[in-house]
C-alpha positions in Angstrom: -11.9 4.8 9.6 -8.3 3.8 10.5 -5.6 5.1 8.2 -3.5 2.5 6.4 0.1 3.3 5.9 2.8 1.6 3.8 5.9 0.5 5.7 8.8 2.2 3.9 11.4 3.3 6.4 13.3 1.1 8.8 11.2 2.7 11.6 7.9 1.9 9.9 9.0 -1.7 9.4 10.2 -2.1 12.9 6.9 -0.8 14.2 5.2 -3.8 12.6 7.4 -6.3 14.6 5.0 -7.1 17.4 2.0 -7.8 15.2 4.1 -9.8 12.8 5.7 -11.8 15.6 2.3 -13.0 16.8 1.8 -14.6 13.3 5.4 -15.6 12.7 7.0 -16.5 16.0 10.0 -18.1 14.3 11.3 -14.7 13.3 14.2 -13.1 15.0 13.6 -9.4 16.0 17.2 -8.4 15.1 16.8 -9.7 11.5 13.2 -8.5 10.9 13.8 -5.2 9.2 16.5 -6.5 6.9 14.3 -9.6 6.0 11.4 -7.3 5.1 13.6 -5.1 3.0 14.9 -8.1 1.1 11.3 -9.2 0.5 10.4 -5.7 -0.7 13.0 -6.1 -3.4 11.0 -9.1 -4.5 7.7 -7.1 -4.6 6.5 -7.6 -1.0 4.5 -4.7 0.3 3.9 -4.3 4.1 1.0 -2.1 5.3 -0.1 -1.3 8.8 -2.7 0.5 10.9 -1.7 2.8 13.8 -3.8 3.6 16.8 -2.4 6.0 19.3 1.1 5.6 17.9 0.9 1.8 18.2 0.9 -0.5 15.2 -2.1 -2.6 15.9 -2.6 -4.5 12.6 -0.4 -5.4 9.6 -0.8 -7.0 6.2 2.0 -8.1 3.8 1.2 -8.9 0.2 2.6 -9.2 -3.3 1.3 -9.9 -6.9 1.6 -13.1 -8.8 0.4 -14.3 -12.2 -0.1 -18.1 -12.4 -1.5 -20.3 -15.1 -4.3 -21.7 -13.1 -5.8 -18.4 -11.9 -4.2 -15.5 -13.8 -3.1 -12.4 -11.8 -3.6 -12.4 -8.1 -2.9 -10.4 -5.0 -1.4 -12.9 -2.6 -1.6 -12.1 1.2 1.5 -13.4 2.9 0.7 -12.0 6.3 -2.3 -10.6 8.2 -2.2 -10.1 11.9 -3.7 -7.9 14.6 -2.3 -7.4 18.2 -4.4 -9.5 20.6 -5.7 -6.5 22.6 -7.0 -5.0 19.4 -8.8 -8.0 17.9 -12.5 -8.0 17.2 -12.4 -4.3 16.4 -12.5 -4.8 12.6 -8.9 -4.0 11.8 -8.3 -7.2 9.7 -11.5 -6.4 7.7 -10.3 -2.9 7.1 -7.0 -4.2 5.8 -8.7 -6.9 3.7 -11.1 -4.3 2.1 -8.0 -2.1 1.3 -6.3 -5.1 -0.3 -9.5 -5.9 -2.4 -9.4 -2.4 -3.8 -5.7 -2.6 -4.6 -6.3 -5.9 -6.3 -9.1 -4.4 -8.4 -6.9 -1.4 -9.3 -4.2 -3.8 -10.5 -6.6 -5.9 -12.5 -6.3 -9.0 -10.4 -8.6 -11.9 -10.8 -8.5 -12.9 -7.2 -7.1 -12.4 -3.7 -5.5 -15.5 -2.2 -3.8 -16.6 1.0 -2.7 -19.7 2.9 -3.6 -20.2 6.5 -2.3 -22.7 9.0 -4.8 -25.4 9.9 -4.9 -24.4 13.6 -5.8 -20.8 13.0 -9.5 -21.3 13.5 -10.3 -17.7 14.4 -8.6 -16.4 11.3 -10.6 -19.0 9.3 -13.9 -17.7 10.6 -12.9 -14.2 9.3 -11.9 -15.6 5.9 -15.2 -17.5 5.6 -17.1 -14.3 6.5 -15.1 -12.5 3.8 -16.2 -15.2 1.2 -12.9 -16.9 0.9 -13.1 -20.6 0.0 -10.8 -23.5 0.4 -9.9 -24.7 -3.0 -6.6 -26.5 -2.6 -4.2 -28.2 -0.3 -0.8 -26.5 0.1 2.1 -29.0 0.1 5.6 -28.2 1.4 8.8 -30.1 1.2 11.5 -28.8 3.5 15.0 -28.8 2.0 
């Protein structure tokens, strides 16, 4: 079973760049480490899987408590390098997050996913996620 590590050092965080960039192409590489560190101050946790010294999959998450659902683990980011997809890394990360959520007494694990990410949606359906809301966004 692949080992999941928490990105703590600048080097750990930087190693997650390629997998994160696949998911978030609007990010700038030179700002990535500092942006993650700022998010970590707000409770964001970045985890990753290494294979042969390459970060092949990442997940970023945080905890929220909301009136409609109680305490949740919210997945901000989940991505696997293209050459390593279909090997179960995303499921390994999801199972890890489910266990963390249970340990922290969360009622649910939640995420948002772009409407064009059909391969990711297939994974989420297999993992028993359901679509229960629309996410609205007003740019300022």
